[in-house]
C-alpha positions as CSV (number, residue, x, y, z in Angstrom):
1,M,-50.3,-86.0,-180.2
2,S,-50.4,-86.6,-183.9
3,T,-48.4,-84.1,-185.9
4,T,-48.2,-85.5,-189.4
5,R,-50.8,-87.0,-191.7
6,A,-49.7,-90.4,-192.8
7,N,-49.8,-89.9,-196.5
8,T,-48.0,-86.5,-196.5
9,K,-45.2,-87.3,-194.1
10,E,-42.9,-87.9,-197.0
11,P,-43.8,-85.3,-199.6
12,E,-41.1,-86.3,-202.1
13,T,-43.3,-88.9,-203.8
14,A,-43.2,-89.9,-207.4
15,N,-46.5,-88.1,-208.0
16,T,-45.1,-84.9,-206.5
17,R,-41.9,-85.1,-208.5
18,G,-43.7,-85.9,-211.8
19,R,-46.1,-83.0,-211.8
20,S,-44.9,-79.7,-213.4
21,A,-45.4,-76.5,-211.6
22,V,-47.1,-75.0,-214.7
23,R,-49.6,-77.8,-214.9
24,T,-50.4,-77.6,-211.2
25,L,-50.9,-73.8,-211.3
26,L,-53.2,-74.1,-214.2
27,R,-55.7,-75.7,-211.8
28,L,-56.3,-72.2,-210.4
29,W,-57.9,-71.1,-213.7
30,P,-61.5,-71.7,-212.7
31,Y,-61.0,-69.2,-209.8
32,V,-59.1,-66.7,-211.9
33,R,-61.4,-66.8,-214.9
34,P,-64.1,-64.4,-213.4
35,V,-61.4,-61.7,-212.9
36,R,-59.3,-62.5,-215.9
37,V,-60.1,-59.1,-217.7
38,R,-58.7,-57.1,-214.8
39,L,-55.6,-59.4,-214.5
40,F,-54.9,-59.3,-218.2
41,T,-55.3,-55.5,-218.1
42,A,-53.0,-55.2,-215.2
43,A,-50.4,-57.4,-217.0
44,F,-50.7,-55.2,-220.1
45,V,-50.2,-52.1,-218.0
46,A,-47.2,-53.5,-216.3
47,V,-45.6,-54.5,-219.7
48,L,-46.3,-51.0,-221.0
49,A,-44.7,-49.5,-217.9
50,S,-41.6,-51.7,-218.2
51,C,-41.2,-51.0,-221.9
52,M,-41.5,-47.3,-221.1
53,G,-38.5,-47.6,-218.9
54,L,-36.5,-49.0,-221.9
55,V,-37.2,-45.8,-223.8
56,I,-35.1,-43.9,-221.3
57,P,-31.8,-45.2,-222.7
58,L,-32.8,-44.2,-226.2
59,V,-33.5,-40.6,-224.9
60,L,-30.1,-40.7,-223.2
61,K,-28.4,-41.7,-226.6
62,W,-30.1,-38.8,-228.3
63,M,-29.0,-36.4,-225.6
64,V,-25.4,-37.5,-225.6
65,D,-24.9,-37.7,-229.4
66,G,-27.1,-34.5,-229.9
67,P,-27.5,-31.6,-227.5
68,I,-24.6,-32.6,-225.2
69,A,-22.1,-33.1,-228.1
70,D,-23.3,-29.9,-229.7
71,G,-23.4,-27.9,-226.5
72,D,-27.1,-27.2,-226.9
73,S,-28.3,-26.5,-223.3
74,R,-31.9,-26.1,-224.5
75,G,-31.9,-29.5,-226.0
76,V,-30.5,-30.9,-222.7
77,W,-33.4,-29.4,-220.8
78,F,-35.8,-30.8,-223.4
79,G,-34.3,-34.3,-223.0
80,A,-34.4,-34.0,-219.2
81,L,-38.1,-33.1,-219.4
82,W,-38.7,-36.3,-221.5
83,L,-36.8,-38.4,-218.9
84,L,-39.0,-36.9,-216.1
85,L,-42.2,-37.6,-218.0
86,L,-41.2,-41.2,-218.8
87,G,-40.3,-41.8,-215.1
88,L,-43.6,-40.4,-213.9
89,G,-45.5,-42.4,-216.5
90,E,-43.8,-45.6,-215.4
91,A,-44.6,-45.0,-211.8
92,V,-48.3,-44.2,-212.5
93,L,-48.7,-47.3,-214.6
94,F,-47.2,-49.6,-211.9
95,G,-49.5,-48.0,-209.4
96,L,-52.5,-48.6,-211.7
97,R,-51.4,-52.3,-212.0
98,R,-51.5,-52.7,-208.2
99,W,-54.9,-51.1,-208.0
100,L,-56.2,-53.4,-210.7
101,V,-55.2,-56.6,-209.0
102,A,-55.8,-55.9,-205.3
103,R,-59.6,-56.2,-205.1
104,P,-60.2,-59.2,-207.5
105,L,-57.4,-61.3,-206.0
106,A,-58.7,-60.7,-202.5
107,G,-62.0,-62.1,-203.9
108,V,-60.3,-65.1,-205.4
109,E,-58.7,-65.9,-202.1
110,A,-62.0,-65.6,-200.3
111,A,-63.8,-67.8,-202.9
112,M,-61.1,-70.5,-202.6
113,R,-61.3,-70.4,-198.8
114,A,-65.1,-70.6,-198.9
115,D,-65.0,-73.6,-201.3
116,L,-62.4,-75.3,-199.0
117,Y,-64.7,-74.8,-196.0
118,R,-67.7,-76.2,-197.9
119,R,-65.6,-79.2,-199.0
120,L,-64.5,-79.9,-195.5
121,Q,-68.1,-79.8,-194.3
122,R,-69.0,-82.4,-197.0
123,L,-66.0,-84.8,-196.6
124,P,-66.7,-88.0,-194.7
125,V,-65.8,-88.5,-191.0
126,A,-63.1,-91.0,-192.1
127,F,-61.3,-88.2,-193.9
128,H,-61.2,-86.0,-190.8
129,D,-60.1,-89.0,-188.7
130,R,-57.0,-89.3,-190.9
131,W,-56.0,-85.6,-191.2
132,P,-54.6,-83.5,-188.4
133,S,-56.6,-80.3,-188.1
134,G,-53.4,-78.2,-188.3
135,Q,-52.7,-79.5,-191.8
136,L,-56.2,-78.3,-192.9
137,L,-55.8,-75.0,-191.1
138,S,-52.5,-74.2,-192.8
139,R,-54.1,-75.0,-196.2
140,A,-56.9,-72.5,-195.5
141,T,-54.6,-69.8,-194.2
142,S,-50.9,-69.7,-195.2
143,D,-51.3,-71.7,-198.4
144,L,-54.1,-69.4,-199.7
145,M,-52.1,-66.4,-198.8
146,L,-49.2,-67.7,-200.9
147,L,-51.5,-68.2,-203.8
148,R,-52.9,-64.6,-203.6
149,M,-49.3,-63.3,-203.5
150,F,-48.4,-65.4,-206.5
151,L,-51.3,-64.2,-208.5
152,A,-50.6,-60.6,-207.5
153,F,-46.9,-60.4,-208.1
154,P,-44.8,-63.4,-209.6
155,L,-47.5,-64.4,-212.1
156,T,-47.5,-60.9,-213.6
157,F,-43.8,-60.2,-213.4
158,L,-42.7,-63.5,-214.9
159,L,-44.5,-62.3,-218.0
160,V,-43.5,-58.6,-217.6
161,N,-39.8,-59.4,-217.0
162,G,-39.8,-61.9,-219.8
163,V,-41.1,-59.3,-222.3
164,T,-38.8,-56.7,-220.9
165,I,-35.7,-58.9,-221.3
166,L,-36.7,-59.8,-224.8
167,V,-37.3,-56.2,-225.9
168,G,-34.2,-55.0,-224.1
169,V,-32.0,-57.6,-225.8
170,I,-33.5,-56.6,-229.2
171,I,-32.7,-53.0,-228.5
172,M,-29.1,-53.9,-227.5
173,L,-28.6,-56.0,-230.6
174,V,-29.9,-53.2,-232.8
175,Q,-27.4,-50.8,-231.0
176,D,-24.4,-53.1,-231.5
177,W,-24.7,-56.8,-232.3
178,S,-21.2,-57.7,-231.1
179,L,-21.9,-56.2,-227.6
180,G,-25.3,-57.8,-227.6
181,L,-23.8,-61.2,-228.1
182,V,-21.4,-60.6,-225.2
183,I,-24.5,-59.8,-223.0
184,L,-26.3,-62.9,-224.2
185,G,-23.3,-65.1,-223.3
186,P,-24.6,-66.1,-219.8
187,A,-28.1,-67.0,-221.0
188,I,-27.4,-70.7,-221.4
189,P,-25.8,-71.4,-218.0
190,V,-28.4,-69.3,-216.3
191,L,-31.2,-71.3,-217.9
192,I,-29.6,-74.6,-216.8
193,V,-29.2,-73.3,-213.3
194,C,-32.9,-72.3,-213.2
195,I,-34.0,-75.8,-214.3
196,I,-31.9,-77.5,-211.6
197,F,-33.1,-75.0,-209.0
198,E,-36.8,-75.5,-209.9
199,R,-36.6,-79.2,-209.4
200,R,-34.8,-79.0,-206.0
201,Y,-36.7,-76.1,-204.6
202,H,-40.1,-77.7,-205.3
203,L,-39.3,-80.7,-202.9
204,V,-38.0,-78.4,-200.2
205,A,-40.9,-76.1,-200.5
206,R,-43.4,-79.0,-200.1
207,R,-41.5,-80.2,-197.1
208,A,-41.6,-76.8,-195.5
209,Q,-45.3,-76.2,-196.0
210,D,-46.1,-79.7,-194.6
211,Q,-44.0,-78.9,-191.5
212,V,-45.9,-75.6,-191.1
213,G,-49.1,-77.7,-190.9
214,D,-47.5,-80.0,-188.3
215,L,-46.5,-77.0,-186.2
216,T,-50.0,-75.6,-186.5
217,T,-51.4,-78.9,-185.3
218,V,-49.1,-78.8,-182.2
219,V,-50.1,-75.3,-181.4
220,E,-53.8,-76.0,-181.8
221,E,-53.7,-79.2,-179.7
222,S,-51.8,-77.3,-177.0
223,V,-54.4,-74.6,-176.8
224,L,-57.3,-76.9,-176.8
225,G,-55.6,-79.2,-174.3
226,I,-54.2,-76.5,-172.1
227,R,-56.1,-77.9,-169.0
228,I,-54.4,-81.3,-169.5
229,I,-51.0,-79.7,-170.0
230,K,-51.3,-77.6,-166.9
231,G,-53.0,-80.3,-164.9
232,F,-50.2,-82.8,-165.5
233,G,-47.4,-80.2,-165.6
234,R,-46.5,-81.1,-169.1
235,H,-45.7,-77.6,-170.4
236,R,-42.0,-78.4,-170.6
237,S,-42.4,-81.5,-172.7
238,Q,-44.9,-79.7,-175.0
239,A,-42.4,-76.8,-175.3
240,R,-39.7,-79.4,-176.3
241,A,-41.9,-80.9,-178.9
242,F,-42.7,-77.4,-180.3
243,R,-39.0,-76.5,-180.3
244,E,-38.1,-79.7,-182.2
245,L,-40.7,-79.0,-184.9
246,S,-39.6,-75.4,-185.0
247,R,-36.0,-76.4,-185.3
248,T,-36.9,-78.8,-188.1
249,L,-38.9,-76.1,-190.0
250,R,-36.0,-73.7,-189.4
251,G,-33.6,-76.1,-191.0
252,T,-35.9,-76.6,-194.0
253,E,-36.3,-72.8,-194.4
254,L,-32.5,-72.4,-194.3
255,H,-32.2,-75.1,-197.0
256,K,-34.6,-73.0,-199.1
257,A,-32.5,-69.9,-198.4
258,R,-29.3,-71.7,-199.5
259,L,-30.9,-72.8,-202.7
260,L,-32.2,-69.3,-203.4
261,S,-28.9,-67.7,-202.6
262,G,-27.1,-70.2,-204.9
263,I,-29.3,-69.4,-207.9
264,W,-29.1,-65.7,-207.1
265,A,-25.3,-65.7,-207.0
266,V,-25.3,-67.2,-210.5
267,I,-28.0,-65.0,-211.9
268,V,-26.3,-61.8,-210.5
269,T,-22.7,-62.7,-211.1
270,L,-22.8,-63.9,-214.7
271,P,-24.8,-60.9,-216.1
272,E,-22.5,-58.5,-214.1
273,L,-19.4,-60.1,-215.7
274,A,-21.1,-59.8,-219.1
275,I,-21.9,-56.1,-218.5
276,G,-18.3,-55.5,-217.4
277,A,-16.9,-57.2,-220.5
278,A,-19.3,-55.2,-222.7
279,L,-18.2,-52.0,-221.0
280,V,-14.5,-52.7,-221.8
281,L,-15.2,-53.8,-225.3
282,G,-17.5,-50.8,-226.0
283,T,-15.0,-48.3,-224.5
284,V,-12.3,-49.7,-226.9
285,Q,-14.8,-49.3,-229.8
286,V,-15.6,-45.7,-228.9
287,A,-11.8,-44.9,-228.6
288,D,-11.3,-46.4,-232.1
289,G,-14.2,-44.4,-233.5
290,E,-16.2,-47.5,-234.3
291,L,-19.0,-46.7,-231.8
292,S,-20.5,-43.4,-230.7
293,A,-20.5,-42.4,-227.1
294,G,-24.3,-42.0,-227.1
295,T,-24.7,-45.6,-228.4
296,L,-22.5,-47.0,-225.7
297,V,-24.4,-45.0,-223.0
298,A,-27.7,-46.3,-224.4
299,F,-26.4,-49.8,-224.6
300,L,-25.1,-49.8,-221.0
301,S,-28.2,-48.1,-219.7
302,T,-30.4,-50.7,-221.3
303,A,-28.2,-53.5,-219.9
304,L,-28.5,-51.9,-216.4
305,A,-32.2,-51.5,-216.8
306,L,-32.4,-55.3,-217.4
307,R,-30.6,-56.1,-214.1
308,W,-33.8,-56.1,-212.0
309,P,-35.7,-58.3,-214.5
310,V,-32.8,-60.8,-214.6
311,D,-31.9,-60.6,-210.9
312,S,-35.6,-61.2,-209.9
313,I,-35.8,-64.5,-211.8
314,G,-34.5,-66.4,-208.8
315,F,-37.1,-65.3,-206.2
316,L,-39.9,-65.2,-208.8
317,L,-39.2,-68.9,-209.5
318,A,-39.1,-69.6,-205.8
319,M,-42.4,-67.9,-205.2
320,S,-43.9,-69.7,-208.1
321,Q,-42.7,-73.1,-206.7
322,D,-44.2,-72.1,-203.3
323,A,-47.5,-71.3,-205.0
324,A,-47.4,-74.6,-207.0
325,T,-46.9,-76.5,-203.7
326,A,-49.7,-74.6,-202.1
327,T,-51.9,-75.4,-205.0
328,E,-51.1,-79.1,-204.7
329,R,-51.9,-79.0,-201.0
330,Y,-55.2,-77.1,-201.6
331,F,-56.4,-79.6,-204.2
332,E,-55.4,-82.6,-202.2
333,V,-58.4,-81.7,-200.1
334,M,-60.6,-80.5,-202.9
335,D,-60.0,-83.7,-204.8
336,E,-61.3,-85.9,-202.0
337,Q,-64.7,-87.4,-202.7
338,P,-67.4,-85.7,-200.6
339,E,-70.2,-87.6,-198.9
340,G,-72.9,-88.6,-201.4
341,A,-70.9,-87.8,-204.5
342,G,-73.2,-88.6,-207.4
343,E,-76.2,-89.3,-205.2
344,A,-79.6,-87.8,-206.0
345,G,-80.5,-84.8,-203.9
346,N,-76.9,-84.0,-203.0
347,E,-75.3,-80.9,-204.4
348,A,-72.0,-81.7,-206.2
349,L,-69.0,-79.6,-205.5
350,P,-66.5,-79.3,-208.4
351,N,-63.3,-81.2,-207.9
352,S,-61.3,-78.5,-209.7
353,G,-62.8,-75.8,-207.6
354,A,-64.8,-72.8,-208.8
355,P,-65.8,-69.6,-207.1
356,A,-69.1,-69.5,-205.3
357,A,-70.0,-66.2,-207.0
358,S,-68.7,-64.2,-209.9
359,D,-67.4,-61.5,-207.6
360,G,-65.3,-64.0,-205.8
361,H,-66.4,-63.1,-202.3
362,A,-67.1,-65.8,-199.7
363,T,-70.4,-66.0,-198.1
364,P,-70.7,-66.3,-194.3
365,H,-72.0,-69.6,-192.7
366,G,-74.2,-69.8,-189.7
367,H,-75.0,-67.2,-187.1
368,Y,-72.9,-65.5,-184.5
369,G,-69.9,-67.1,-186.1
370,A,-71.4,-70.6,-185.8
371,P,-70.6,-73.1,-188.5
372,E,-73.0,-74.1,-191.2
373,G,-76.0,-75.7,-189.6
374,A,-76.6,-73.2,-186.8
375,R,-79.8,-71.2,-186.4
376,G,-81.1,-70.2,-189.8
377,T,-79.2,-72.9,-191.6
378,A,-80.4,-75.9,-189.6
379,R,-81.3,-79.4,-190.7
380,P,-83.8,-79.2,-193.6
381,A,-87.4,-80.1,-193.2
382,P,-88.2,-83.6,-194.5
383,T,-88.9,-84.0,-198.1
384,E,-92.2,-85.4,-199.3
385,P,-91.1,-89.1,-199.1
386,A,-89.8,-88.4,-195.6
387,A,-93.1,-86.8,-194.6
388,E,-94.8,-89.9,-195.9
389,I,-92.6,-92.1,-193.6
390,L,-93.5,-89.9,-190.7
391,R,-97.2,-90.3,-191.4
392,T,-97.3,-94.0,-192.0
393,G,-94.8,-95.4,-189.5
394,G,-93.2,-98.5,-190.9
395,A,-90.7,-101.1,-190.0
396,G,-88.5,-99.0,-187.6
397,L,-84.7,-99.3,-187.6
398,R,-83.1,-102.5,-188.8
399,F,-79.6,-103.7,-189.4
400,H,-79.3,-106.5,-192.0
401,G,-76.1,-108.5,-191.7
402,V,-74.0,-105.3,-191.2
403,T,-70.3,-105.6,-191.4
404,F,-67.9,-102.7,-190.9
405,R,-64.2,-102.3,-191.2
406,Y,-62.5,-98.9,-191.2
407,P,-61.3,-97.9,-194.7
408,D,-57.6,-97.6,-193.7
409,A,-57.6,-100.8,-191.7
410,P,-55.4,-103.7,-192.9
411,A,-57.3,-106.1,-195.2
412,D,-56.6,-109.1,-193.0
413,S,-57.7,-107.3,-189.8
414,P,-61.0,-108.5,-188.2
415,P,-64.0,-106.2,-188.8
416,V,-65.2,-103.9,-186.0
417,L,-68.7,-105.1,-186.6
418,D,-69.4,-108.6,-188.0
419,R,-72.7,-109.5,-189.5
420,V,-74.9,-107.5,-187.1
421,D,-78.6,-108.3,-187.3
422,L,-80.8,-106.1,-185.1
423,H,-84.3,-104.9,-185.3
424,I,-85.7,-101.9,-183.4
425,R,-89.4,-101.8,-183.9
426,P,-91.3,-98.5,-184.6
427,G,-91.7,-96.5,-181.3
428,E,-89.4,-98.9,-179.5
429,S,-86.3,-97.9,-177.5
430,M,-83.3,-100.3,-177.5
431,A,-80.3,-100.0,-175.3
432,L,-76.9,-101.1,-176.7
433,V,-74.6,-102.6,-174.1
434,G,-71.1,-104.0,-174.4
435,T,-67.6,-103.8,-173.1
436,T,-65.2,-101.0,-174.2
437,G,-64.2,-101.6,-177.8
438,S,-67.1,-103.9,-178.7
439,G,-68.3,-101.5,-181.5
440,K,-71.2,-99.7,-179.9
441,T,-70.2,-96.2,-180.9
442,T,-69.3,-97.4,-184.4
443,L,-72.7,-99.0,-184.8
444,T,-74.5,-95.8,-183.9
445,A,-72.3,-93.8,-186.3
446,L,-73.5,-96.0,-189.2
447,V,-77.2,-94.9,-188.8
448,P,-76.7,-91.2,-189.9
449,R,-74.0,-92.5,-192.3
450,L,-71.1,-90.9,-190.6
451,H,-69.4,-94.0,-191.9
452,E,-70.5,-96.3,-194.7
453,V,-71.2,-100.0,-194.0
454,T,-68.6,-102.4,-195.5
455,S,-71.4,-104.9,-196.3
456,G,-75.0,-105.5,-195.4
457,R,-77.5,-102.7,-195.1
458,I,-79.4,-100.5,-192.7
459,T,-83.1,-99.6,-193.3
460,L,-85.4,-97.0,-191.8
461,D,-89.0,-97.9,-192.1
462,G,-88.1,-100.3,-194.8
463,R,-86.0,-97.9,-196.9
464,D,-82.3,-98.5,-197.3
465,I,-80.4,-95.6,-195.9
466,A,-77.8,-95.9,-198.7
467,A,-80.6,-94.9,-201.1
468,L,-81.7,-91.9,-199.1
469,P,-80.1,-88.5,-199.8
470,R,-78.0,-87.6,-196.7
471,E,-80.0,-84.4,-196.1
472,E,-83.2,-86.4,-196.0
473,L,-81.7,-89.1,-193.8
474,R,-80.3,-86.6,-191.3
475,A,-83.7,-84.9,-191.2
476,L,-85.1,-88.1,-189.9
477,V,-82.3,-89.1,-187.5
478,A,-81.0,-87.0,-184.6
479,V,-77.8,-87.9,-182.7
480,A,-76.2,-87.1,-179.4
481,F,-72.6,-88.2,-178.9
482,E,-70.8,-89.2,-175.8
483,E,-68.4,-86.3,-176.2
484,P,-70.6,-83.2,-176.5
485,T,-69.3,-80.7,-179.0
486,L,-70.5,-77.1,-178.8
487,F,-69.6,-74.3,-181.1
488,S,-68.5,-70.7,-180.5
489,A,-72.1,-69.5,-180.6
490,S,-74.9,-68.8,-178.3
491,V,-76.7,-71.5,-176.3
492,G,-79.8,-71.1,-178.4
493,D,-77.9,-71.4,-181.7
494,N,-76.2,-74.6,-180.4
495,V,-79.4,-76.2,-179.4
496,L,-81.4,-75.1,-182.5
497,M,-78.8,-76.7,-184.8
498,G,-80.9,-79.8,-184.3
499,A,-84.1,-78.3,-185.6
500,G,-85.6,-77.0,-188.8
501,D,-85.7,-73.4,-189.8
502,E,-89.2,-73.0,-188.4
503,A,-88.1,-73.8,-184.8
504,G,-88.1,-71.0,-182.3
505,E,-88.3,-70.1,-178.7
506,T,-91.0,-72.6,-177.9
507,E,-89.1,-75.5,-179.2
508,L,-85.9,-74.3,-177.5
509,R,-87.6,-74.1,-174.1
510,H,-89.1,-77.6,-174.5
511,A,-85.8,-79.1,-175.5
512,L,-84.0,-77.4,-172.6
513,S,-86.7,-78.7,-170.2
514,V,-86.4,-82.3,-171.5
515,A,-82.6,-82.2,-171.1
516,Q,-82.9,-80.5,-167.6
517,A,-80.8,-77.7,-169.1
518,E,-82.8,-74.8,-167.6
519,F,-79.6,-73.4,-166.2
520,A,-79.2,-71.8,-169.6
521,H,-81.9,-69.2,-168.7
522,S,-79.8,-68.1,-165.7
523,L,-76.7,-67.4,-167.7
524,P,-75.6,-63.8,-168.0
525,H,-77.5,-63.3,-171.3
526,G,-79.9,-66.2,-171.1
527,T,-79.9,-68.5,-174.1
528,D,-78.1,-65.7,-176.1
529,T,-75.0,-66.3,-174.0
530,Q,-71.9,-67.2,-176.0
531,V,-70.6,-70.5,-174.7
532,G,-67.0,-70.0,-176.0
533,E,-64.8,-72.3,-178.0
534,Q,-65.7,-76.0,-177.5
535,G,-68.2,-74.8,-174.8
536,L,-65.4,-75.0,-172.2
537,S,-67.0,-72.2,-170.2
538,L,-69.6,-74.8,-169.1
539,S,-69.2,-77.9,-167.1
540,G,-69.1,-81.3,-168.6
541,G,-72.6,-82.1,-167.5
542,Q,-73.9,-78.8,-168.8
543,R,-72.4,-79.4,-172.2
544,Q,-73.9,-82.9,-172.3
545,R,-77.3,-81.6,-171.4
546,L,-77.2,-79.0,-174.2
547,A,-76.1,-81.7,-176.6
548,L,-79.1,-83.8,-175.6
549,A,-81.4,-80.8,-176.0
550,R,-80.0,-80.4,-179.5
551,A,-80.8,-84.0,-180.3
552,V,-84.4,-83.8,-179.1
553,V,-85.4,-80.2,-180.2
554,G,-86.4,-81.3,-183.7
555,R,-88.7,-84.1,-182.4
556,P,-86.9,-86.6,-184.6
557,R,-88.5,-89.8,-186.0
558,F,-85.3,-91.8,-185.0
559,L,-83.0,-90.9,-182.1
560,V,-79.5,-92.2,-181.7
561,L,-77.9,-91.5,-178.3
562,D,-74.3,-92.5,-177.4
563,D,-74.2,-92.7,-173.6
564,P,-75.9,-89.3,-173.3
565,L,-76.0,-89.2,-169.5
566,S,-72.5,-90.2,-168.6
567,A,-71.4,-86.8,-167.3
568,L,-74.5,-86.2,-165.1
569,D,-74.8,-86.7,-161.4
570,V,-77.4,-89.1,-160.2
571,H,-80.0,-86.5,-159.3
572,T,-79.8,-84.7,-162.6
573,E,-79.7,-88.0,-164.4
574,A,-82.9,-89.1,-162.7
575,A,-84.7,-85.9,-163.8
576,V,-83.4,-86.1,-167.3
577,E,-84.5,-89.8,-167.6
578,A,-88.0,-88.9,-166.4
579,A,-88.3,-86.2,-169.1
580,L,-86.6,-88.4,-171.7
581,R,-89.1,-91.2,-171.2
582,R,-91.8,-88.9,-172.6
583,V,-89.7,-88.1,-175.7
584,L,-88.8,-91.8,-176.2
585,A,-92.5,-92.7,-176.3
586,D,-92.9,-90.9,-179.6
587,T,-89.7,-92.0,-181.3
588,T,-87.6,-95.0,-182.3
589,A,-84.4,-94.9,-180.4
590,L,-81.0,-96.6,-180.1
591,I,-79.2,-95.8,-176.9
592,V,-75.7,-96.8,-176.0
593,A,-75.8,-97.4,-172.2
594,H,-73.3,-98.2,-169.5
595,R,-75.4,-97.6,-166.4
596,P,-78.4,-99.8,-165.4
597,S,-80.4,-96.6,-164.9
598,T,-79.9,-95.7,-168.6
599,V,-80.6,-99.3,-169.7
600,L,-84.0,-99.1,-167.9
601,L,-85.0,-96.3,-170.2
602,A,-85.2,-98.8,-173.1
603,D,-87.8,-101.4,-173.9
604,R,-85.2,-104.0,-174.9
605,V,-81.5,-104.4,-174.6
606,A,-79.0,-105.7,-177.2
607,L,-75.6,-107.0,-176.0
608,L,-72.7,-106.4,-178.4
609,S,-69.7,-108.6,-177.9
610,G,-66.8,-108.9,-180.2
611,G,-68.5,-106.9,-182.9
612,R,-71.6,-109.2,-183.0
613,V,-75.0,-109.1,-181.3
614,A,-74.7,-111.8,-178.6
615,A,-78.1,-111.5,-177.0
616,V,-81.3,-109.4,-177.2
617,G,-84.0,-109.2,-174.6
618,T,-85.3,-107.1,-171.7
619,H,-83.0,-106.0,-169.0
620,H,-84.4,-108.6,-166.5
621,E,-84.3,-111.4,-169.0
622,L,-80.7,-110.8,-169.9
623,L,-79.7,-110.6,-166.2
624,R,-81.2,-114.1,-165.7
625,T,-80.0,-115.7,-168.9
626,N,-76.7,-114.0,-169.9
627,A,-73.6,-114.2,-167.7
628,E,-71.7,-111.5,-169.7
629,Y,-74.5,-109.0,-169.4
630,A,-75.0,-109.7,-165.7
631,W,-71.2,-109.2,-165.2
632,L,-71.4,-105.8,-167.1
633,M,-74.4,-104.6,-165.1
634,A,-72.9,-105.7,-161.8
635,G,-69.7,-103.7,-162.5
636,A,-71.8,-100.7,-163.6
637,D,-73.8,-100.9,-160.3
638,E,-70.6,-101.0,-158.3
639,E,-69.2,-98.0,-160.2
640,T,-72.5,-96.1,-159.7
641,D,-72.4,-96.7,-155.9
642,R,-68.8,-95.5,-155.7
643,S,-69.6,-92.3,-157.7
644,D,-72.9,-91.3,-156.0
645,T,-71.2,-89.1,-153.4
646,A,-68.9,-87.4,-155.9
647,H,-71.7,-86.8,-158.3
648,G,-73.8,-85.4,-155.6
649,T,-71.1,-82.9,-154.9
650,D,-70.8,-82.1,-158.6
651,S,-74.6,-81.4,-158.7
652,F,-74.2,-78.7,-156.1
653,E,-71.3,-77.2,-158.0
654,E,-73.1,-77.2,-161.2
655,A,-76.2,-75.6,-159.6
656,A,-73.9,-72.9,-158.3
657,R,-72.5,-72.3,-161.7
């Protein structure tokens, strides 16, 4: 199982080291800007509350040098009342600050999560092939939680504590400049330690957050693959892998703790020594009559009031570095180029990120928790040019010298597809046959532009698909993949993802009939039954039939099927093929096939060998003239014969389900 994305396995890159935390965090401004008034107000309130706390030592000075020295009990009670009011005022202002930031920052987090989700939907398949899902999940959950915490607490209190320390130092210098200089003595060494800490902690924080993503990937893979783990008794090896990653993450977190404890020891010890020295020196000055007792009390009270702002510098810097790392990780995804960036008809998403709405609240996608594209947000209806194509027919589907190499493949590696020339005439069905690894699935993925051709071009009815907006292209082309993917939604929602907004119960019933998926009507809640995550509550054949129904429900102009009947028993397959023939009569189809029965659905067959089209003809022509094709079909016939009995049993089991 993959647990680390290749280009983030070593986070200590030159790019990571060279970017300052401040510059990184400034990228959050587009999200913060809509709520800046409340955040600035909250910061002002917090500064006011903190400065109010610094007035308390001045009241104490007045009380000691005045009422207490004079034996004025009434003055003492008056001073105590002022201290009570100042304490209550400070508490109320800090409570107001928390109220001011809670709602807007929850909106900022929701807006960032919504933008990340939209970006993930728009990124090309090649991106998702490279990135483990756990790394993406950790960015959408734990990283965004760190950013919300940073905006709510460290961001404000770095400013508040800085202002408090500055005002407090001025008050102490005004009280007695010699004692003030003693207190300021540790400032330079503390500053140097903070700079060193920031550089080291950033690297460890990045490593820890990447390791959280790796751990999330392992957990997700173990949950989704629980049948394999249990079936092969691999729970112990998976547990060992999890423990190793957990141990690695634990070591990294302990390294962070050691760094934090080191800076905290310096930040706490040096100011405490300075306060002790000031106490001794101040006491001597009071004894010599050079300083009043009230002034010493006020000075020391101010110094003690600054202990929290100074002591908190360490973990505020640590939280800021965690937030800077989370921001880096977030924008690593947001900076990726989405499909169709710069193309006409495609909505551009901002690379820097911006809230979807001024209130910062995310908008839901899909229906019944389904992803974008479920019922109510299905494939758009064809635009006017697409409608013209539908009306006039045209030149069908054509590959013109198509070469494809995966973007991350070595430059000297052979291409997966090499100068493929293939023409599927309007209304024709063509079967694509070849050995495993010959490039069949890759070729079908190029038609809806899940991948981009390296060279050459593909045309639909004479129009280059590279010039078509993806929304228009995917309104014309429907696909069914060999591995059927269903979402945690109802059966109806899953099927109607393949149709326009106007599709309803009639289209749903027709598609289920074509795919021989009428079993959906006998489920506990009919087509409103929730199929569960990945559709694992259904059998493989049932999932594949629903995926086929999704492909045909919109009556597409072009149909791309990647071995759509591989999980069906022979009896269900025959029924599906009979219904599918009627659908194929009205569409242009490219069908990846392994069984002769599936090949016979097509008008012609193309043999793909070594990434090139080796032969094109009818099934019977190729059997007579091409030895490789005859060998493939002979092997497929033998495999079908061996599996007939097993598939027949499966059909009874599926019927029972």
